[in-house]
C-alpha positions as CSV (number, residue, x, y, z in Angstrom):
1,M,0.0,0.0,0.0
2,T,1.3,3.4,-0.9
3,S,1.5,6.3,1.6
4,A,-1.1,8.2,-0.4
5,A,-3.5,5.3,-0.1
6,A,-2.8,5.0,3.6
7,S,-3.4,8.7,4.2
8,S,-6.8,8.6,2.3
9,E,-8.0,5.7,4.6
10,T,-7.1,7.6,7.8
11,R,-8.5,10.9,6.6
12,E,-11.9,11.8,8.1
13,R,-14.8,12.3,5.8
14,R,-16.6,15.5,6.4
15,V,-20.2,16.1,5.3
16,R,-22.6,19.0,5.8
17,C,-24.8,18.7,8.9
18,P,-28.5,18.4,7.7
19,S,-29.6,20.7,10.6
20,C,-27.2,23.5,10.9
21,G,-25.2,23.2,7.6
22,G,-21.9,23.1,9.5
23,D,-19.1,20.5,9.1
24,S,-19.8,17.0,10.5
25,I,-17.4,14.1,10.7
26,Y,-18.9,11.1,9.0
27,A,-17.1,8.3,10.8
28,P,-17.9,5.7,13.6
29,S,-16.3,8.1,16.1
30,N,-19.2,10.5,15.6
31,A,-22.2,8.9,17.3
32,F,-24.6,11.5,15.9
33,R,-23.6,11.2,12.2
34,P,-24.7,12.6,9.8
35,F,-25.4,15.4,12.3
36,C,-22.6,17.3,13.9
37,S,-23.9,17.1,17.5
38,E,-26.6,15.7,19.7
39,R,-28.4,19.0,19.6
40,C,-28.7,19.0,15.8
41,Q,-29.9,15.4,15.8
42,Q,-32.6,16.1,18.4
43,M,-33.7,19.2,16.5
44,D,-34.2,17.1,13.4
45,F,-36.0,14.4,15.3
46,G,-38.3,17.0,16.9
47,A,-39.2,18.4,13.4
48,W,-39.9,14.8,12.2
49,A,-42.0,14.0,15.2
50,S,-44.1,17.1,14.9
51,E,-44.6,16.3,11.2
52,R,-42.9,19.3,9.8
53,F,-41.3,17.0,7.2
54,A,-44.7,15.7,6.0
55,L,-45.5,15.6,2.3
56,P,-48.6,17.5,1.1
57,G,-51.5,15.2,0.3
58,N,-55.2,15.3,-0.5
59,G,-56.2,14.3,3.1
60,E,-57.4,10.8,2.1
61,A,-55.6,7.8,3.5
62,D,-54.2,5.2,1.1
63,G,-55.2,1.7,2.3
64,P,-58.2,-0.5,2.5
65,D,-60.6,2.4,2.4
66,G,-58.4,5.0,0.7
67,P,-58.5,6.2,-2.9
68,A,-55.9,3.8,-4.1
69,S,-58.1,0.8,-3.3
70,R,-61.4,2.2,-4.5
71,G,-60.1,3.0,-8.0
72,D,-61.4,6.6,-8.0
């Protein structure tokens, strides 16, 4: 193995934190990856739990009684 290959394996991969946009280390040493911190991870989870990430819909549920099963 060359020294260039060895240095690329030991180099930390940095990604953008989805919450704050700052640098985040994407490696097993970062327990909160892809987030930079526990705070950013919790903020994202809170947004998900309060359904701020919901996709717009027509209000009808898909399922046994929804529009997909009725053929409307």
